[in-house]
N, C-alpha and C positions, 0 to 999 in steps of 0.2 A: 523078638526084642521086648523087654519089659520097661515100662515108663512109670516113673514115680512122680505123682502130682501132690504138691503141698500147698493147698489153697482151699478156702471155703467157697463152694460154688452153689448156685441155684440148680434146680433140675435141668433147666434149659442149657446152662453152661456145662453141666456134666455131659449132656448129650452132644454138645459141640466138641468137647474134648474127646469123646468116644469116636466121633467122626474123624478127628485128626489122627487118633491112634490107629484107626482102620482095624486091621486084624491083629495088631500087636496087643500085648497085655498091658492094661492101664490100672495102676493102683491109686486109689483116691485116699488122701489123708488131709487133715486140717493143717493149720500152721503149728510149728514146733518152737519150743523154748530151748535154750542151750543145754539145760540139764535134763531134757526129756529122753526117755528110752528110745533107742533106734529100733524101728520096726524090723522084724526078721527078713522081710522081703527086700529091704533096701540094698544090701550088699550084692544082690543079683541084678540090679537095674542098670540099664545102659544110658538112659536119659532121665533128667530131672527137670521138672517145671516148678520153680519155687525157691525160696531162700531157706536153706537148711542149716543146722548147727555146723560150724566149720570142722569140728572134730570128726564128723561122719565121713568127710571127704578122704581122709587118710586111711579109712578102714576098707575101702572097696577097690577091687581090681577090675571091675567091669564097667564103671561109670566112664562114659566117653564125652558126654555133653551135658552142661547144666545151664538152663535158661533162668536167669534171675528175674524177679518181678520188681526190680528197682534199678535205679542208675548206680547208686552207691554200693560198694562192696567192702567197706572197711572191716567188717567182721572176719574177712578171709585173708587180709593182707599179711597176717603173721605166719601163714603157712609157707612152706618151702615150695614155691611155685616153680623153681628151677627144675624140680623133679616132677611135680604134678602136671605141669603144662604139657609134658610129653604125652600124657594120657588123657587129660580132661580139657576140653574147650569150654570156656565160660563166656556166655553172652549176657549183656545187660540191656537195659531199656534206653540207651543213649538216644536223645532227641525226642523221646516219647512224651515228655511233660512240657515241652517248650511252650506251646500255645497257652495252656492254662496258667503256668507259672508266670509267664510274661504279662498276661492280663491281670493277674493278681498284683504283680508289682506295679503296673500302671495304676490300678485302682488305689493301692496304698499311697503311692506318690501323690496322686491327685487329691486324695483325702487330706494329706498333710498340707499340701500347698494351698488348698482352698478352705482349710479349716473345718472340714466335714467331721474329722475325728473329734474335735472339740465340740462341735454342734451336737453330736450324739451324746456326749457326756452332759452337756447343758440341758438337753431334753430330759434326761433321767432326773436331773435335779430341778426341773421346771424353772430354769434360770435364763432370762432374756438378756443377751449381751450384744445387741445389734451393732451399736456404734463402735465398740472396741474391736469386734471381730472384723468388721469391714476395713478398719485401719490396718489390721495385721495380715489380711489376705494377700497372697502372692499369685503370680502366674507361672505356669509351666512353660509358656511360650518363651523361646529364646534361651532357655536354661542351658547351662554348661554341665554336661554329664560325662563322667568317667566310668567306663565299664571294665571291671577286672574279670578277665576271662571272656572269651568271645566264642563260646560254643552255641548250641542251638537256642538256649534260653535268651541270652543277651542279643543274639542275632534277631530273634523274633521281637524282643522288646525294642530294639533299634528301629524296626519297621513300624511299630506302634507309635513311636515318638516322632516319626517324620512329620505328621501333620502339625506338630507343635513347634517345628523348626528348631529343635534342640541342637546344640553344638556338641557332638559326641566324639569322644576319644576312646579308643579301645586298647586295652593292654592285655596281651597274652599272659597267662599265669606263669610262664617260665621267665618272663622278663619284665616284672612289674616294679621291683623295689626302687631302682634309681629314678624311673619316670614318675612314680608316685610322689617322691619328695618335691618335684618341681610342680606337679599339677594340682596337688591338694589345696593349696591356699586360694586358688581361683575357681574351684569346682563347686557347683551348686548341689549336685546329686552324685553320689558314689553308689554304683550297683555292683555287688559281688555275686558272681555266679560261677565260681571256679571250684574245681575238685579239691579234695584235701590231699595235699602232698607236702613234702618237707619244705618246699618253697612258699606255700600259701599258709601253712599253719602258723598262727600268730602274726600274720602280716600286718593287721591293723592293731598295733600295740598302743600304749598310752601316748607315745611320742608322735606317731602318725595321726592318731585321732586329734591330738592337740594342734597339728598343722592344718587340719581341715578348716575351710572357710567358715567364718561365724554364721550360724544359721543354716549350715548345709544339712542335707538329708542323707542318711546312711541306709542302704538297702542290702540285706543279706539273703540270698536265695540258694546258696550252695551248701556250705558246711559251717556249723557254729564255731568251729575251731579257728576260723580265719580272723576272728576279732576277740580282743580282750573285753569281755562283757562288763566287767567292773569299771574299766576306764570308759567304755561306751556309755554306761549309765551315768557316770559322773558328768560326762559332757552334756548329756541330755538334761540332767537336773540343774546344771549350772546355767543352761541356756546357750552354751558354746555351740552345741548342735541343735538344729531346728527340728529334728525328728528322726525316727528310725522305723523301717518296715522290716520285721524279722520273721522270715518263714522258718528259719532253723535256729536252734539254740544249742549250747553245749550239752545241757541235760534235757532229755526228752523221754517222757513228758516233763515239762517244766514243773518243779515242785511247787505246791500250793503256797508255800511261804517264801518263794523266791521274790526278790525285790523288783524284778522286771515287770511283774504283774501290775505294780503300782507306779511304774516309771512314766512321767509325763511325755506326751508327744510320741508314744511308742505304740505301734500297731503290731500285735503278735498274731500271726496267721496260723500258728500251731502246726506247721508242716502240712498244711492242707492245700497249698497253692497248686499242686499238681493234680488235684482231685477233680474228677468229673463223674457224672452219674453212670456213664458207660465204661468206666475205667477198667473193670475186670474183663469185660467183653473185648476191649481193645488189646489188653494184654494177651488174651487167648489168641487173638489174630496175629500178633507178633510171633507167638509160639508156633502157630500154624505155618507162617511164612518160613520161619527158620527150620521147621521140621521138613518142609519140602526141599530146602537147600541141603539139609543133613542127609536125607535119604538119597539125594542125587550126588552127594559128594562134592557139593559146591561151597564156595566161601559163604559163611553166615553173616548176618547183620548184627553189629554191636559186639564184636569179639573184644574181650577185655585184654588190654596190653598191660601186663603186670609190671613191666619196667617203667612205663610212663606213669602208672597209677590211675589210669582211666581207660 
């Protein structure tokens, strides 16, 4: 069996990958862009570890399993999976980023509620605003929270919010629209951690953002496409919304001239929420577990369901 690895590794990580491959042939490559030339060895590989250009997948007859190094797989959704799925099993990192993303979300929420984001800005400007800041500070305690999507990230965040006695309502991404209309006017914090589907794309348009409670906080941890960013920015600048924590945006990287960079009460975490110092090592171990399942002909972890879109 030939294994194609598309990731930048340290020497120790390469050694671990060799141990996983055992006696099989392992080809090491870095990461690829969509317009990169496909290496000659790829069409003969049975297993792939890494995210490759989508067009490569329709050129091979030998690929059986592809382990993504991400949860999302939007770059592959345009392919005809009704045919490819008969040959290729694709697994993603579902649940992998739950703890770090949830902790980042909690940190961002607390920063906005307690005014820490503004204190950081004032420190840069050497500006002492003690009295006005104390008057505007709020509590996370007893806050009303609506979670859009209740996968591993929001489940973990719900656990982290328990000590604050928050009142949490969870909405599955397949049945959110009608319930949102009722809940938004009384919700202090909205947390979106839903995949991109036809149902979630554009879910928070200008009308739904306008229905949000005055001073509410909007948190987006899933996909930038779920919210109308221009309408979100208008709500933040007008003061209708109390703040936003955005780990994802429509354009990534966010252009340097994008107005969100200067938007008040906005924390941009630059899609870093899932990061940890040992991230690559942990991804390799997911691959190792799935490789054991693959060799044994057992069901693998994180198999993508192309009909559901996650």
